[in-house]
MARLUM-291566 format. One record per residue: x negated, y negated, z negated of N, C-alpha, C, O in turn. Coordinates in steps of 0.001 Angstrom, whole numbers, plus 500000, padded with zeros to 6 digits. Each point is the difference from the previous one (the first is absolute). Last residue first. Example, Ala and Ser with C-alpha at 12.3 -4.5 7.8 and 13.67 -1.06 7.14 Angstrom:
BEGIN
487150502250492920499180498810499940500770498910499270499491498892499831/500219506828500239500890498810500000499100498800500000498964500019499335/
//
This chain:
BEGIN
113447505904432314501053500088498974501320499571500569501007500004499293/494515500103502858500911501112500224501107500111498957500760500969499994/495012496420498499500289500283501402500910501216500094499782501010499330/498213496595496753501412500352500134500374500292501443501182499996500344/494561498273497569500179501428499750501439500460500110500346501072499504/497440494492501313500447500206498627500248501482499672500272500352498853/498385498280505540498988499493499073500364500247498536499127500238499165/504039500866504198498837500898500073498940499556498986499460500824499262/504263496459501229500389501254499349498842500984500010499780500722499028/499668495111503186500045499868498536500321501331499335499388500358498994/500106498436505935499148500925499258500093499902498492499242500681499309/503017495762503204499017500674500843499070500839499132498942499543499567/504335497613498474500528501281500452499031500761500900500093501222500117/499457494211497839499359501139499385500429501342500559499332501005499756/501623495020503356499567499845498611499349501271499519499203500615500707/504799498042503168498556499950499844499646499786498541500760499388499251/503801503165502122499418498661499858498489500081499865499457500957499448/503569502879500730499473499530501282499372498614499926499318499581500935/502908502751495321498742500657500371499378499489501297498799500165500216/504831498402496057499541499367501244498703500632500493498984499311500088/503357502307495967501087499280500662499600499446501366500844499884500888/495956502338496337501052500960500341501096499314500810500507500563500971/495997496784497312499484500878501045501042501020500446500057500348501179/500944496780495205499883499229501238499543500889501145500519499899501111/499588501963494590501356499782500517499961499249501322500729500334500934/495213500268496776500489501268500553501403499835500590500296500536501068/497899495736496725499196500312501179500515501272500674500209500028501213/501650498756494639500462499128501084499256500259501300500600499975501075/497950502237495036501287500542500443500544499178501170500499500556500978/495662497808496954499693501233500729501290500626500538500045500426501154/500350495834496049499453499612501309499704501236500849500255500008501204/501163500729494404501079499384500760499524499616501406500693500236500989/496143501327495919500849501102500469501157499475500849500380500622500992/496806496225496913499283500694501079500816501168500553499980500247501206/501783497302495107499913499170501210499307500735501149500453499939501143/499773502225494612501342499789500558499920499248501328500577500427501000/495499500057496423500383501274500631501332499828500746500151500418501148/498463495945496299499140500168501173500323501286500749500060500012501229/502066499252494689500543499088501013499172500081501288500551499959501099/497956502364495128501134500695500622500643499123501073500486500505501012/496059497571496456499468501100500817501124500723500736499885500295501190/501349496385495719499339499403501168499461501075500934500153499901501218/501645501441494654501071499516500879499413499409501282500527500221501090/496465501045495546500574501178500659501126499596500950500119500558501091/498024496036496271499027500474500984500554501194500773499910500050501227/502610498344495191500013499043501102499050500415501111500321499884501183/499656502581494839501214500281500768500137499041501179500461500400501069/495909498871496009499863501303500661501222500286500870499859500381501162/500288495778496170499006499848501069499832501299500787499937499990501230/502958499994494947500537499258501138499002499839501146500384500083501166/499863502288494256499442500571501225500370499226501243499928500529501109/501354497914494476498760500729499739499358500559501274498775499994500118/505607497856499751498862499088500080498667500736499883499022499640500656/505863501915501035499008500438499013498717499198500156499162500303500850/504778498956501944500586500453498735498975500319498907500322499944498813/498620498626505822500809498972499336500409500405498587500062499158499104/497543503897503589499145498814499843500744498889499267499409499277499198/502970504636502004499080500241498885499103498792499739499723499666498848/503127500184504916500793499999498768499077500155498790500114499249499031/497908501206505126500344498596499754500843499872498725499807499074499213/499139505257502249498820499324499466500261498518499741499487499444499028/503991503104502953499713500490498650498815499258499399500065499555498854/501073499505505623501045499520499083499737500444498566500204499228499063/496933502398504347499851498547499844500983499495498959499617499279499079/500805505193502215498828499795499134499783498502499742499714499600498872/503637501612504193500396500361498634498853499758499022500212499487498901/498849499950505634500870498926499526500473500281498572500046499089499173/497484504249503007499141498862499659500823498832499464499586499327499056/502743504472502532499218500328498799499157498815499552499962499672498814/502347499914505265500933499991498867499259500278498697500220499314499002/497334501115504928500307498583499767500944499860498808499814499121499158/499278505199502375498817499447499329500223498525499657499613499545498923/503682502605503630500021500490498615498810499451499209500141499640498831/499987499417505735501110499307499352500097500415498531500224499159499130/496711503090503601499525498656499669501086499195499300499709499224499090/501487504991502526499059500146498885499461498639499569499883499729498804/502839500413505013500794500292498801499094500114498772500330499488498930/497583500057505214500657498748499650500846500183498738500014499127499133/497997504696502658498967499107499478500630498693499534499680499503498920/503065503491503315499693500529498671498946499135499323500080499752498797/500905499326505660501139499614499166499795500459498558500347499282499062/496479502040504169499875498587499672501152499546499098499785499228499065/498903505871500577500245499120501131499953498551499525499885499729498804/498973503884498299500253500799501194500180499133501239499682500424501111/498477499796493384500146499116501158500126500855501260499088500746500357/502602501028494768498794499835500801500283499112501208501122499946500505/502165499127495577499525501224500634498721499711500760499579498849500115/501827498276495467500345500177501401499426501308500519499074500571499425/502424496130495790499154501023500601500376500090501471501011499434500415/499711497088494766500311500487501347499001501059500457498872500066499511/503053498397495584498707500083500682500261500664501350500379501170500066/503430495850497280499399501329500178498619499886500638499679499004500649/502561497156496082499913500436501397499348501377500115499078500320499250/503890498333496459498668499668500510499888500525501424500628501005500334/503217499881497060500021498657500572498630499537500496499896499009500724/501051505180496941500470500043501388500022498629500669500097499907501224/496848502264494815500944498905500142500387499922501472499183499644500849/497413502873495709501080500570500809501111498973500061500933500017499197/493511499251500037501377499918499509500987500652500958499846499936501220/494984501364497829500783499364501059501452499965499527500593501045499732/494532499082497492501322500589500177500721499223501088500012498769500000/494426502166498467501122499123500291501293500799500187499976501187500326/494991499324497585501161500862500229501251499147500183500750499761499053/494624499007499706500297499867501427501198500872500386500256500221501184/498340497157493872499802501197500824500352499700501456500474498914500334/499846497820496006499048500962499454499813501279500785499250500878499574/503397494789501139500707501086499309499094501130499515500483500977499428/498046494850502917501192499600499257500578501102499110500524499724498921/495626501078503897499699498856499139501189499629499109499827499709498816/500735503608504492499144500494498923499677498886498995500001500218498788/502375498622505065500834500864499164499198500514498801500491500025498872/497183497581504400500859499115499225500878500814499038500159499639498834/497229502764504205499135499341499004500829499084499094499812499984498784/502387501944504829499705501024498993499111499425498896500202500279498818/500652496988504870501203500137499171499821501068498919500487499842498881/496075499591504256500096498780499186501213500082499069499922499613498834/499548503841504310498965500076498964500053498788499062499859500139498785/503022499944505003500390501020499020499002500048498845500396500050498835/498579497215504807501104499428499230500431500971498905500236499601498860/496568501943504188499427498988499105501079499361499126499784499775498809/501623503202504521499287500733498946499380499020498996500054500230498791/501984497976505033501016500541499089499344500781498856500470499941498864/496716498407504555500588498899499226500991500532498978499972499600498836/498263503471504210498993499604499008500517498856499129499786499995498788/502879501384504829499939501054498975499036499612498883500303500161498817/499876497088504965501185499806499154500031501045498881500354499687498864/496275500802504338499756498799499199501174499723499058499796499667498832/500676503714504298499034500445498989499675498837499055499858500186498791/502776498975504949500765500601498913499101500626498938500420500175498856/497557497838504950500863498999499351500722500596498802500032499403498924/497420503442503869499164499125499172500813498979499226499727499721498832/502518503087504296499475500786498880499180499125499049500171500078498784/501367497991505219501121500279499099499501500733498762500356499647498876/496437499532504483500494498744499420501107500246498987499967499458498895/498244504259503558499041499449499052500520498723499323499829499825498794/503537504071503247499063498952500363499176499425498867500425499967498845/503002503493499995500368499050501041498967498889500123500144498944499383/500475505033497519498991500057501048500268499038501127499482500183501101/502807500892494521500676500199501278498996500116501148500327500520501067/498618498426494281499963501421500378500647500273501347499800501067500580/500333494538497588498604500374500216499921501431500514499277500279500956/504917498105497772499564499330501222498576500440500338499690500296501154/502022501172494817500632500726501108499655499357501340499860500698501005/498775497251494950499175501165500329500588500807501144499262500622500764/503103495780497261499019499549500977499065501131500417499482500006501116/503649501026495567500733499570501188499014499582501096500106500446501142/498232500506494553500381501234500714500660499655501330499720500625501023/499325495763496190498745500599500471500295501275500788499432500207501073/504152497773496788499593499225501175498702500547500577499839500079501218/501722501763494758500844500428501124499632499242501277500017500574501088/497803498134494950499621501368500338500776500502501215499425500598500909/501713495241497257498694499903500671499533501389500441499432500153501081/504505499683496391500201499373501307498699499916500787499962500305501192/499923501129494322500559501053500867500212499467501414499762500711500976/498895496202495837498919500962500206500467501099500952499293500371500937/503926496546497680499066499403500956498822500928500285499542500085501140/503625501154495571500635500017501314499037499484501064499914500558501094/498659499114494478500063501405500421500602500142501384499489500746500834/500574495017497204498629500349500383499959501447500475499350500303501000/504668498272497290499759499336501293498586500306500478499779500243501187/501424501327494562500670500752501054499796499366501374499858500707500998/498413497070495215499332501300500126500619500819501135499282500635500772/502753495213497998498743499846500735499314501343500233499511500257501100/505813499926498239498877499388499281498713500034500830499901500729500987/505314498779500741498961501025499842498811499350499298499611498883500342/504275498668501035500538501064499152498996501127499735500298500950499276/498815495286503623500190499477498641500485501080499037499765499915498795/499852501042505829498689499949499345500105499471498580499259500434499118/504621499571503548499591501379499706498679499997499250499842500723499016/501689495187502585500820500443498872499631501428499588499949500318498812/497965497897505042499537499330498787500783500443498765499415500212498938/501677501077505584499036500857499344499546499402498670499651500730499072/
//
């Protein structure tokens, strides 16, 4: 990805990142709208808020550097796609959605780390955003692992006693 980013100017990378944060907010909003339990809904509402804050900070930076908030998303097939998923219907679908979210967060980390190294002017901001996205990545990975463990070993002692009901996935 580093070579692809080198071929795109800062303004376009910021535009791509703004769009990425917007798409991630929509993506997490689907978890919230799914109505799946208070814990799941609250968790993804928090992620939505983080993504909105990241978008606003990037829009402010765009305005500071280029005089407006009218960003352009580059048409470059080598940049990672913005993932999407269908409504949550079953546990496997949830795991697939989390896998896509993990991919999105990993892409964001790589882009922000590249920007932190390549552009001294915003390196602290991009480093901070990379750190925040890394936190999202790690927590989503652990959450996915929890669900996978419960699906693979439902009879084992542990969280399986009522976890699906508590999380709002009973009967999935």
